[in-house]
C-alpha positions as CSV (number, residue, x, y, z in Angstrom):
1,X,144.6,96.2,177.5
2,X,141.7,98.3,175.9
3,X,138.6,99.4,177.7
4,X,135.8,98.4,175.5
5,X,133.0,99.4,178.0
6,X,130.5,102.1,176.6
7,X,131.1,105.5,178.1
8,X,129.2,106.2,181.4
9,X,126.0,108.3,180.9
10,X,126.2,111.9,182.4
11,X,122.6,112.2,182.7
12,X,120.1,109.7,184.3
13,X,117.9,107.9,181.8
14,X,114.1,108.9,181.8
15,X,111.6,106.4,183.5
16,X,110.3,103.9,180.8
17,X,106.9,105.3,180.4
18,X,108.2,108.8,180.1
19,X,111.1,107.8,177.7
20,X,108.4,106.0,175.4
21,X,106.3,109.0,175.4
22,X,109.2,111.4,174.5
23,X,110.4,108.9,171.6
24,X,106.9,108.7,170.2
25,X,106.3,112.4,170.2
26,X,109.6,113.1,168.9
27,X,109.3,110.5,166.2
28,X,105.7,111.9,165.3
29,X,106.9,115.4,165.1
30,X,109.9,114.5,162.8
31,X,107.5,112.4,160.5
32,X,104.9,115.2,160.3
33,X,107.8,117.7,159.5
34,X,108.8,115.5,156.6
35,X,105.2,115.0,155.6
36,X,104.7,118.8,155.5
37,X,107.9,119.3,153.5
38,X,106.7,116.6,150.8
39,X,103.2,118.2,151.0
40,X,104.7,121.7,150.3
41,X,106.3,120.4,147.1
42,X,102.9,118.7,146.2
43,X,101.2,122.1,147.0
44,X,103.4,123.9,144.7
45,X,102.7,121.4,141.9
46,X,99.0,121.5,142.8
47,X,98.8,125.3,142.9
48,X,100.7,125.8,139.6
49,X,98.6,123.3,137.6
50,X,95.2,124.5,139.2
51,X,95.9,128.1,138.4
52,X,97.2,127.5,135.0
53,X,94.2,125.5,134.0
54,X,91.8,128.2,135.4
55,X,93.5,131.6,134.8
56,X,96.5,131.1,132.4
57,X,95.5,132.2,129.2
58,X,94.3,135.5,127.3
59,X,92.5,137.9,129.6
60,X,93.0,135.6,132.6
61,X,90.9,132.8,131.2
62,X,92.5,129.4,131.2
63,X,91.5,126.3,129.2
64,X,89.2,125.1,132.2
65,X,88.2,128.5,133.5
66,X,84.4,127.3,133.6
67,X,85.3,123.9,135.1
68,X,87.1,124.5,138.3
69,X,86.4,121.0,139.7
70,X,88.0,119.4,136.8
71,X,91.1,121.8,137.1
72,X,91.3,120.7,140.8
73,X,91.1,117.1,140.0
74,X,93.8,117.2,137.2
75,X,96.1,119.4,139.6
76,X,95.6,116.8,142.5
77,X,96.5,113.8,140.3
78,X,99.7,115.5,139.3
79,X,100.6,116.4,142.8
80,X,99.7,112.9,144.0
81,X,102.4,111.3,141.8
82,X,104.9,113.7,143.2
83,X,103.9,113.3,146.8
84,X,103.6,109.3,146.6
85,X,107.3,109.3,145.7
86,X,108.4,111.8,148.3
87,X,106.5,110.1,151.1
88,X,107.6,106.5,150.1
89,X,111.4,107.4,149.8
90,X,111.7,110.0,152.5
91,X,108.9,110.5,155.0
92,X,107.9,106.9,155.6
93,X,111.0,105.1,154.4
94,X,111.4,103.6,157.8
95,X,108.0,101.9,157.7
96,X,107.0,98.5,156.5
97,X,107.1,98.0,152.8
98,X,103.7,96.3,151.7
99,X,104.2,96.3,147.9
100,X,104.3,99.1,145.4
101,X,101.0,98.1,143.8
102,X,99.2,98.0,147.2
103,X,100.7,101.2,148.5
104,X,100.3,103.2,145.3
105,X,96.7,102.1,144.8
106,X,95.9,102.7,148.5
107,X,97.7,106.1,148.2
108,X,95.5,107.1,145.2
109,X,92.4,106.1,146.7
110,X,92.9,108.0,150.0
111,X,94.2,111.1,148.0
112,X,90.8,110.7,146.2
113,X,89.1,111.1,149.5
114,X,91.4,114.1,150.2
115,X,90.4,115.4,146.9
116,X,86.8,115.0,147.6
117,X,87.3,117.0,150.8
118,X,88.8,119.9,148.8
119,X,86.2,119.6,146.1
120,X,83.4,119.9,148.6
121,X,85.0,123.2,149.8
122,X,85.5,124.5,146.4
123,X,82.0,123.4,145.3
124,X,80.4,125.0,148.3
125,X,82.1,128.2,147.9
126,X,81.6,128.5,144.1
127,X,77.9,127.0,143.8
128,X,76.4,127.6,147.3
129,X,78.0,130.9,148.4
130,X,78.3,132.2,144.9
131,X,82.0,133.1,145.4
132,X,84.3,132.9,142.3
133,X,87.6,134.3,141.2
134,X,91.1,133.6,141.9
135,X,91.1,134.7,145.5
136,X,87.8,132.9,146.4
137,X,88.7,129.6,144.4
138,X,92.2,129.5,146.0
139,X,90.9,130.0,149.6
140,X,88.3,127.3,149.3
141,X,90.3,124.7,147.4
142,X,93.9,125.4,148.5
143,X,93.5,126.8,152.0
144,X,90.4,125.3,153.7
145,X,90.1,122.2,151.4
146,X,94.0,121.5,151.5
147,X,94.1,121.9,155.3
148,X,91.2,119.5,155.9
149,X,92.6,117.1,153.3
150,X,96.0,117.1,154.7
151,X,94.9,116.2,158.2
152,X,93.0,113.3,156.8
153,X,95.9,112.2,154.5
154,X,98.6,112.2,157.2
155,X,96.4,110.1,159.5
156,X,95.3,107.7,156.8
157,X,98.8,107.4,155.2
158,X,100.5,106.5,158.6
159,X,97.5,104.1,159.4
160,X,96.9,102.2,156.0
161,X,99.4,103.0,153.3
162,X,102.8,103.2,155.1
163,X,102.0,101.1,158.3
164,X,104.4,100.7,161.2
165,X,106.4,97.4,161.3
166,X,104.6,94.8,163.3
167,X,106.5,93.7,166.4
168,X,106.3,90.0,167.0
169,X,105.8,89.0,170.6
170,X,108.6,86.7,171.9
171,X,107.4,83.6,173.6
172,X,109.5,82.1,176.4
């Protein structure tokens, strides 16, 4: 006769609350790591477009050299298309599907807010502090602005764009 019982556990189970906390943190860390990976690809796309538009041309003068806010906007729109695909298909693939049109629209709206955060940092650096040039523009837009915008995006995507599956309560 075949023994079909599951193998006995060698280590005791964690208490329920500790187990739920561990699972939640482990899950959040994995999701954040995937989000960071997709964001890294988006960052490369954003950085390449931004710098090409500002500084890639004769004498280090790109086609939008005098319009850094427009250059950043175009760069973010390009990166957003890449990051939506990566986040939907990999980072948040286990979360509820709420419809492509809804998700994509909301993703772009929330990315617009993230863009606003980066533009505020870049505009402050360029027009209030009077700092310009490749280093100053990149630190303002792609370090400070990106960090603040990324924190907002991770929270907002998890909350609104790719929500967790709703657990239906069982009635007895």
